[in-house]
C-alpha positions, 0 to 999 in steps of 0.5 A: 395522593397518599396512595400515590406517595406509597405506590412511588416509593415502593417502585423506589425500592423495588427497583434499589432492590433488583439493582443491588441483586443483579449486582450480587449475581454479578459478584457472584458471578466473578464478574467484578470485584468484590471492592465494587460489589462494596461501594454499589451495594452502599451507594443502592442501600444509602439511597431513601426512599 
C-alpha cells in the first residue's frame, strides 16, 4: 500500500514537471506572455504532491 501511494505521488510529480516543461517551451517560443507564464508556473509549483 505504501509503494502504491509512492508510485501515485511519483506519477503526479512527473505530470506536473511535464506541464512546467511545456509551459517553458511556450514561453521560449513566444506563444505566451511572461505574465501568463508566471501565473501558471506559480499554479503548478503550488500543487501538493
